[in-house]
N, C-alpha and C positions, 0 to 999 in steps of 0.2 A: 529579562529572563533568558532570552536566547540571543545568540548572534552566530555568524559564520566562524567556525573553529575547525583546532587540531582535528474449447468452444462448447458443451452442454450449456449450463446456465451461467457459470462464472469461471474465471481462470486464475491460476497461480503459476508463476514461472520459477523454476529453480534449475540451475546448471544447464540452461539452454533448452529445457523441455517445456512444451505447452501442456498444461495440466487442466482437465475439466473437473469441476465439482458437480456431482450428480445431485438432483433435487431430492428433498426429503428432510425430516427432522434432524437426521444425522447424515451428513454427506461424506463420501469417501473419494479421495483424489485418484484419478486414473490418468496415466501418462498418455499424451497425445503424440502424433507423428512428427510435428514440426521441430526443427532445431534452430538454434540461434548461433550462427557462425561467429559473429563478432564478440559474443559474450562467452565463448567456450572456455576462456581462461579464468572466468570468475564464478564463484559459487553463489553469487547473489546478483540477480538481474531483475530490473523492473518489468512491469507487465507489458511494456512495449519495447521492442528491441530493434536494433539497426538491421538493415537488409544484409543478406549474405555476401553481396559483392563489395561492400565497403563498410567503414565504421564511422560514417558521418554522424554528427550529433543528432539525437532523436528528439524532435520537437523543440519547443521554446522552453528554456530553463525556468523553473519556478522556485522562488525563495519563500522562506517562512516568515510571514509578517508578525507583528505584535498582535496579541489577542485584543478583542474589542471589549472594554470593561462593561460588565453587566449583560452582554449580548447573549450569553448562554445560561442565564440564571434558571431558565425553564427546561434545560436539557436534562435527560435522564442520566444519573450517575450509576455506573455498573462496574463489573470487573470480569476478567478472564484469568482464572488460576492465580488470583492474588494481585494481578496488575490492574489498577483502577484507571478508568477513563470516563469520558462523558460522550454521549451521542445525542443528536437532536431528538426532541420529545416524540416526534411522529415517525421515527425510524423503527423498524422491527428487526429482531435478530433470531438466529437459530444456531444450534451447535453444528459444527462441521469438523471433519478431519481432512486436512489438506496436505500438500507435500511438505509443509513446514511444521506439521504436527496438529494436535487438536486445538480448537479455539471456537470463536464466534464470528459469524458473518452477519453484518448489518446492512439493511437495504432501505433506501428512501422510498416514500410513497410515489415519488415522481418517476415516470418511465424515461429511461435514457435512450433505449433502442428497442425496437420490435423487429424480430427476424423469424426465421423458420423454427427456432426453438421456443418462441414465445416472447414475452416481455422481459427485458433486462432493465434493472434499476441501478441508480447510483449506489455505490457499494463501499463499505469499509470492512476489511477482514483483519481480525486480531488473532495472532497465534503466539501463545506463551505457555511453556517455554518453546522457543524456536529450535527445532531439532538439530540444526547445524551447530548451534551454540558458538558461532564465530561472527565477529563483526566484519562487515565489508570494508575495504579500503577505498575511500573516495577517489584517490589518484588512479587506482586500477580501473575503476568504473569509468572515469572520465576518459581514460585512454582508449576505451572501446566504444565511445560514442554516447555515454549517458551523462546526466547532469547530477552530480553528487557532491555533497559537502558535509562537513561536521557541523552539528548544531548543539546547543545546550538545552538539556531537559532536566528539570529539577528531580533529584533522586537518582540520576543516572551517572555512571562513571564515564560513559561514552554514548553518543547518539549520532546517527547518520541519516540524512535525508536524500532520497533519490526521487526527483520529480521533474516532469515536463508537461507542457500542453501539447497534445498531439491528437491523432485520430483514434476514436474508440476501436478496440480490438474487434468488435462485431460489425462495425460499420464505420469505415474510415472517414465518411462524410460528416460524422458527428464528432465535434471536437470535445476533448475531455482533458482534465488534469489527472495524469497518471502518477501515482506516488507510492513510495515505500518509506517507512521510518523504522530503522533498527535501533533498539534501545537496550543497553546493558545495565542492569541494576547495580547501583553502587554498593548495596548491602549484601546481595546474594550472588552477583555475577551472572544471573540468568539473563539470556538474551531473548527479547520479545520482538515480534515483527508486526507492524501495522501497515496495511497496504490497501489499494483500491482505486476506483475511478470516481472522480468528482466532476461536476459540470465545469466547462471552461469559463474563463472570465471571472468577474467579481464574485459570483455566487460560490464557485468552487474554491476560490482563494479565501473567502470568508470561512467556509467549512474547514479548510485545511489549517488556517491560522488559529481557529478556536478549538479544533479537535485535538491537535497535537499537544498543545501546552498542558492538557489535562492529565497526561500520562504520569503516573506515580509508580514506578517499578518497585 
């Protein structure tokens, strides 16, 4: 199906800004003070960025593996503005408005990090349509230290994965798989963005492998 081809409660980054999503049934994005020097030339940056003094690769690169047959049969099927996908059955969602537009943020029951803001959970954020309406160029992202590649997604004319295993944005001692998937619908041309933080290692890889293939733009 696929191969390699052509700080409040949660964060979204775009054009080098750290963005906080406030809590509540409908959250609104607010720009934060940090900037990302190495990613200043790109309109699409992953949730973890290279340090300002260099553009070394960020974390360990993550590939998209094949889905596990039957493993997600009990997952909940849902959609965001016409884009269908599946989420683990025990995850909960809420409507949000982020820097990439309106959408849904989904959280696991498992706590990832506890800090001064409270409990933070593993997260998947879906924004469709993505307000930029542009697909990132993996070559550009790789040049500024990220791990990006084209992937194949059924129903998409183009899809890009940016993913690495690195320290959680709220607590660098907690390892996480940080990912973004950009998908352009083959039928409408609409660009959707899927992003978030997943547990490091096999659990996070399982979630990524089985979540991403469910996208039907």
